[in-house]
C-alpha positions in Angstrom: 0.0 0.0 0.0 2.9 2.3 0.8 4.3 1.9 -2.8 0.8 2.6 -4.3 0.4 5.7 -2.2 3.9 7.0 -3.1 3.2 6.5 -6.8 -0.5 7.6 -6.9 0.2 10.8 -8.8 2.3 8.9 -11.4 -0.4 6.2 -11.8 -3.1 8.9 -12.2 -1.1 10.7 -14.9 -0.2 7.4 -16.8 -3.8 6.1 -16.7 -5.7 9.4 -17.0 -8.1 8.1 -14.3 -10.2 10.5 -12.3 -9.7 10.5 -8.6 -12.9 8.5 -8.2 -11.9 5.9 -10.8 -8.4 5.5 -9.4 -9.7 5.0 -5.9 -12.1 2.4 -7.3 -9.4 0.5 -9.2 -7.0 0.5 -6.2 -9.8 -0.8 -4.0 -10.6 -3.5 -6.5 -7.0 -4.6 -6.8 -6.0 -4.3 -3.1 -9.2 -6.0 -2.0 -7.9 -9.2 -3.5 -4.4 -8.9 -2.2 -3.2 -10.7 0.9 -0.8 -8.4 2.6 2.0 -10.0 4.5 4.2 -8.5 7.2 7.7 -8.2 5.8 9.2 -9.6 9.0 7.6 -13.0 8.1 9.6 -13.4 4.9 12.3 -16.1 5.2 16.0 -15.3 5.3 16.5 -17.6 2.3 14.0 -15.5 0.3 15.7 -12.3 1.3 19.2 -13.6 0.3 17.9 -14.8 -3.0 16.3 -11.4 -3.7 19.4 -9.5 -2.6 21.4 -11.5 -5.1 18.9 -11.0 -7.9 18.5 -7.2 -7.5 21.9 -6.1 -6.2 23.0 -4.7 -9.6 19.5 -3.6 -10.7 17.7 -1.8 -7.9 18.2 -2.7 -4.3 15.0 -0.8 -3.3 13.0 -3.7 -4.8 14.6 -6.4 -2.6 11.7 -6.7 -0.3 9.2 -7.1 -3.2 11.2 -9.8 -4.9 11.8 -11.5 -1.5 8.1 -11.6 -0.9 7.4 -13.0 -4.4 10.0 -15.7 -3.7 8.6 -16.4 -0.2 5.0 -16.9 -1.3 6.0 -18.5 -4.6 3.9 -15.9 -6.3 3.9 -13.6 -9.3 5.4 -10.1 -9.4 3.4 -7.2 -10.8 5.4 -4.1 -11.7 5.7 -1.6 -14.4 9.4 -1.2 -13.8 10.9 -2.1 -17.2 14.5 -1.8 -16.0 13.9 -4.2 -13.1 12.0 -6.6 -15.4 14.8 -6.7 -18.0 17.5 -7.1 -15.4 15.7 -10.0 -13.7 14.9 -11.7 -17.0 18.6 -11.6 -17.9 19.1 -13.7 -14.7 16.3 -16.1 -15.8 13.9 -14.9 -13.2 10.5 -14.7 -14.9 7.9 -14.7 -12.2 6.0 -11.7 -13.5 2.3 -11.0 -14.0 1.2 -8.4 -16.5 -1.6 -5.9 -15.8 -3.7 -7.6 -18.5 -3.2 -11.0 -16.8 -4.0 -9.6 -13.5 -7.3 -8.0 -14.7 -8.2 -11.3 -16.4 -7.8 -13.1 -13.0 -10.0 -10.5 -11.3 -12.9 -11.1 -13.6 
């Protein structure tokens, strides 16, 4: 939620949503997300994530660690991160289109 709040203005500009529509979309998406306390992520998952992102963007360590921990999919519009991770054969991504299809 913190990441969404920090990027709300950028999301609004990129999507051209009204305040009302953006709020509705965020509620729709986050209503189906199970939030996990970062302290519950295993040390092994953090170590794996640190290795994966160390030369790409260390600020994303926690997100990748969580994805590893829950054996889930990673949703992000960060193209540089995606390219860097794919070069390391890490392809646990979900696109916005795939995400919306699953929400239907």
